[in-house]
N, C-alpha and C positions, 0 to 999 in steps of 0.2 A: 907727721905726714903733711906734705904740702898739697893742698887741693886748690887748683887755680879757680875753681868755682865757688870757693868760700871767701867772703870778703875779708880783707885785712883791716877791719875796723875795730872800734873800741868796745863793742858789745860782746860779752862772753857769757856762755853758760857755765856756772860755777857749781851747779848741782844738777844731776839728772838721774832719776830713779824710775824704773818701770815695774809695775805690779799688775798681776792678774788676780782678781779676788782680793784677799787680804795679804798676799805674799809678794815680796819683791822677787823678780825672776830674771835669770840670765838669758833665757830663751823663751819664745812664745809658744803657747799651746794653741792649736787650731781645733775648735770644736764645731762639728757640723759645717765645716767649710768657712767658718768665721773666726775672727779674732776680736776679743774685747779686752781692752787694757786701759790702764791709767798711768799717766806720766806726771810726775812732780818734778818741777825744775825751778831753779833760781837763776835769774839773769842779772848780771852786773852791767850797769850803765854808768860810765864816768860822768862827773859833773859837767865837764866841758861839752860833752855830747848833748847832755840835757839842755844846757843853756842855748846851744845852737838850734836845737829842734823844739824848743819849748812851746812855741805858738803854732805848731803844725798838728795835723792828725798823725798819731803815732801808733802803729800796729805791729804785733808779732803774729805771723802766720805759722802755725804748726802743721806740717804736712807729713802724712804717712804715704809711702810709695812702694810699689812692687814693679820690678823691671823698669825702673826709672819713670813710671807713670803714676800720678797721684791716685790714691784709692780713698783717701779721706783727708779733710782739712778742717782745722779749727782756728778761730781768730781770737786773739787776745789784745786788749787795749794796753798800750804802754803809757802809763800815767806819769810822764816825766816830771820830776821835781828836783830843782837844783840842790835841795837839802837832803835828798835821799837817793841812793844809787843801787839798791838791791830790790828786785821785784820777783815775787814768787807766783808761779802759775800751777794750776791743777788742770790737766787736760784729759778728757776721756775720748777714746776712739772705739768704734764698733764698725767693722767692715768685713766684706767677703774677701777671702784670699784666693787669688787666681791659682789654678792647679799647677803643681810643679815648682812653686816658689820655695826657695831655701832660706830666704831672709826678707825682712821688711825694713825698708829705709825710713828714717825720720830726719826731718830738717826743721830748722827754725830760721825765719828770715824777718828782717825789719823792713818796713816800708811806711810811707805816709800816704799811700794810694788806697782807695776803696776797692773792694772786690769787683765792682762794676766798671772800674777804670780800664780803658783799652790797653794801657801800658802796664797792667798789674803783673803779667808773666815776666816781663823784662825786669821790673822793679824787684820782684821776689828772687829772680836769678842773681842780680847784683847785690841784693840785700841779705843774702844767706850768710849766716854767721855760725851755723852749727849743722853738721850732717854726720849721721852714724847709721849703722846697720845692726839689727838684732836678729839672730838666727831663729828659725822656726824649729821647734822640737819635732823631730821627724816622726816619732810615734804618735804625736798629736794630730798629724794630718788625717789619720784614719779614725780619730775620735778616741784613741786608747789612752 
């Protein structure tokens, strides 16, 4: 799938697992109008990318969204090292799910901007390298 909003850069997610509790899940259960989940992922960063960005602030923003609006965001530092190219992240999300939502989107974006920077939104848009959607288990909406 070609997504014009996902950068054609050299950073890639090479592993992506979603779990609720102790189990990996293909869809999300909503309990009491909220979702709690854990994402494990591994990000591959080529050495040439590391060398170019070595002396900058380097962040990965993990964002959960519903109806294309962010509902939760977590920040990970990307500790670039020319001798190492695989970085693992464990990210926890807990957020309220808007009524009528059938899936939750997740994205990962690279930036060297701080969250307080006025250009952060544009930087995250152009730095996005991963985007996916995870369906909500429909019976989970009522807490079943």
